N, C-alpha and C positions, 0 to 999 in steps of 0.2 A: 540585624539583619543576619541574614541567614547564608552562609557562605557555598554554594550546591558545585561539586563537581559533577559533569557528562565522562562518564568513557565507555570506548566499545575498545570491544578483542579481534573482531576481525572488519575490513573494509568493504563487507559486501552492499550492492547497492542501496539496500531496504537499509539497511544502516547507515549510511552515509546520508539519505534523504530522512532518514528518521532524527538523526543527534541534529539537521539543517531545522530543525522544526523548533526541537526540545531548545536549542541554542537561540535560534528568535525569539521565541514565548520570555525566556528568562532575563533574555536582558532590557526584552520591552516591562523587566520591575524591576528597575535600580534602584528604588525603594523601601523592597521588598528582601533582595538578595543580591548577591554577585553569585559569577557563572564562572567557570572555569572547565574550558575542552583538554580532556587528554585522550592517551591510545595507551588504553595495558591497565596494571598496578597502580594506584597512585601512592606518592612518592611521599606526600603530605597530610595533616589532620583537615577532613572538614568538616562541616555538620548535617550535610547529607552527599551522601554519595547516588547518582543515579546511572543503570546501569544499562544502557542503550542495547537492545537482543533480544530476542525470543531464547525468555532462561540463560545468559548466558552463564552461569553458573554451573546447572547444569549440562547444559549441552554441549560448554566447552572443557568442563571439568577441570576449572578454577581453582584456587590455593581459597577458601573464602577466608583463614586467619590473615590473607594480604589484603581484605577487600573490609573484614567488621573492623579490623585494630587501627583503620584508620578516617573512620567517621560514627555520628552519632547514630544514624539513620542510615538506609538503606533504601532503594526504591527500585523494585524488578518489572518487567514486563511481560507480556507472550501477547497471548492467541484470542483464548480463550476462560470466558467464566469459571471453567468448573475443572482446569489444568490441575493435576495432580502433585506437581513437580514441589512441591516446598520447598523454602529454603530457608537465608538466614532473613530473609526482605521482612521489613517495618512494614510494606505497602508493593503489593504486588498489581498492575497496572492489566486492565485489559483494552483490545481496541476493539470486539465487536461484542454488537449488542447481546442481550439475554435477561430474559424477567430470573433467573436463580444464576446465583455467584454459589463456592466452593464454599470459604470461610468470608470471614465479616469483613477482616483489612484485603480484600479482592475490592478493586475500586474500577469503575470503567468510566473509560478517558475517549474521546470520541477520535475517528480518527480529523489527520486532516491535510489542508490543501493550502500549499506555497504560491497564494496570489497569484505572486509577481510573476512568474513564467507561468501561470494555465489560464489564461482567458480564450476568448475566440478571435481568432486573427481572421481577419480585416484578407475574402478572395474575389476574385471578379472571373473566377471559371465556374461551370457549372459541373465539375465534372466532378463523380464522388470518391472522396478517399474513404479510402478503408486499412485499416490497419490491422494484421494481423499479428496478434504475440507469438511469440516462440517459442520449440517443444518443449515439453517440460513434463515430469511426475514424481508429485513430494514418497512414492516408496513402488519398488518391485513389480506390486501389485496392479498398478493403476497405469501402468507403461503401456498396454494394449490398447489400453482408454484413449489417452491421449493417441496415439499413433492413428486409430480407427477420426478420430473428433478430427484431428490435424489434415488429414486425407478427404475427408466429404468436406472440409469447409473449403479448399483448393479445389476440388471438383467442381463443386455450388459456384464457386466465380468464376474457375474456366466455360462451364455453361451456360452465364448470365450473360445476355447484350447490351448490358447498362456498362456507360464509356465508363472507367475509374481509372485510380491508379491507386497499385497495391501499394503499400509499406508493409513490407516484414521485416522481423526482429530475427539476425540468424546469427550465426558464430562468427560473421563478416560485420557485422552494424547491419545496419536498416536498407535494404534490396530495395528496389525499387521496382514494381511488378514483375521479378520475380514469380511465376506462377507452380512448383513444385515446393513442396516440403523439405525441411532440414528434417532427416531423424536419426541422431547416432546411435552408436554401436551398443548395444546391450551393457549396462553397466555406466552409462553418461545419465545425468537425470533431467537433462538440460543441456539445450546450444545456445548459448546468446553471449554476444561480444559485451564488453559493457562501457556504455556510454554514459559522458556524466548526462547529467540531469539536466543543466543548464543548455545543451546539445539538445536530448532526445525529445523533450518538453514542447522544441520547433513542432515536430510532425503531431503532436500531441494537439499543440493550438491548430493544426491545420485539419485533424482528422472528421468526418463525420461520420464515420461508422468503426465500433471496436468490435474484435471479434476476440473473444476469449478461445484458447486453445487447451485450456488444464484446469484438475482442480486446484482452488486455491483456497488459501487457510489469511491472508495476510496483505495479501496481492493490494492495493492499493488505483493500478492502473485505470478501471471504471470510472472511479469516483475521478480520477485525473482530468480525462479526458472528459469525464461528465460537464469538469470544470468548463470546457472550454468549448462547451457545446455540444461534444460529439455522444450519440446513443450508443449502446451496448447491446449486440444480437446474440445471445449465449443462451443453453442449456440450462436448465434450473440448478442444476447439480454447479457447474464451475463457480459460482462466489457464494456464499454464506446464506440463509434466506434473508436471516435480518440485516442485511447488509443491502438488500437488493430496491430499497427502497431510496437509498443515497446517489443514487443516480439513475437517470434514464433508462429505458432498458424495455426488449425487445422479446421472448423468448420463445422456442421451438424444438423440438420433438430430434430426436435423435431420425427417424424414419422420415422427418419431413425437410423438403429443400427451401435452402434459405430465398428469398423471393427479396432484391433485390431493386425489381422496380415497384413492389407495395414500399419496402424499405424507403425510394429514394421518397415516392407518393407522399408518406409521412414524413418525411423531414420539412417537404416545400410548404407543411403547412405547421412548421413551429419555427417559434425564435430562439437563436440561440443562447439570448439570454435567459431565455427563457427555464430550459432548458440546464445554462448554468446554477438557476437560482436553485435548484432542483437538491443538487449535490451543496452547495455553499450552508444553507439551509439545516445542513446536517453536519457537514464537514469543514463548515467554513472556521476561515485558521483564529476567527476570536473564539470560538466557541472552543476549541483547542487550550487557548491559553488559558481565559476565562475557570475553566475545569482543574489545566494544571497544579495554581498559586491554589483554589479552591481544597486541592487535598494535601499540598505541600505544608497550609496555613493549618490543616485539620489538623495532621501529624506531626507538627511542632506546638499549638497549642495542646494537644491531649498533653501532650508529655510534660507541658508546664503545670497543670493539672493534676496528673497524678502526683 
């Protein structure tokens, strides 16, 4: 029986969802392991510590000794297979598919969908529900790109005569039918209030069309809305190309007007369960759970052999 600790060092929304998924998967392996969820540095010894977050030791400048002295093995995680930030981990998990990896101990694990929250909601109306992502950018050089993109999205929405509900994530929460973008002052990289996953997933379930507004590396919103039967309408650069087959998508160019009449016509010929299955084939929870167990087994079997 492997004794596992899941720990994180911030309460960012992404980390909360990742913690929820790892905890759920490991609790379903009760004949294989025990699992404990903590916050911060461990206080007792474990067989395995899984660090939830994007390279938290490097990113948060953590004291390695307060982790390495409390476990046999460490699993770290991040976005990409070519991440050069090697630390003290025994396994590094990366979520974005790739044909190559930097080190042998780098292991791909698929992103997962929390299927109990993410499914198509039954609706009676024929209004197009459009979810617009919050304003954000990952570094200052991309700020203008995000400004131009979100301004374009709202301009195209206002020009369209298609009847729609707009769900827009802002610093106030989900604002319905707000048609002006929220762009913060220079130096503020995003404006989006934290909404518990159990609450915000309701809007995902009733969304027909998701419009990303910025460049993502680890974002899962396209896949989450895909699992609810919605399609993502995006420019190619917004999500890593290797993830584009994980959700139903339509691409448009920067100079191209988003045609909501055409989108609605396409949606009328699609079944939401079929759209959902595109995502579940790649990001179903069982795929994630089985791969996680395989990686942990590999880690400890290798240790026994050596």
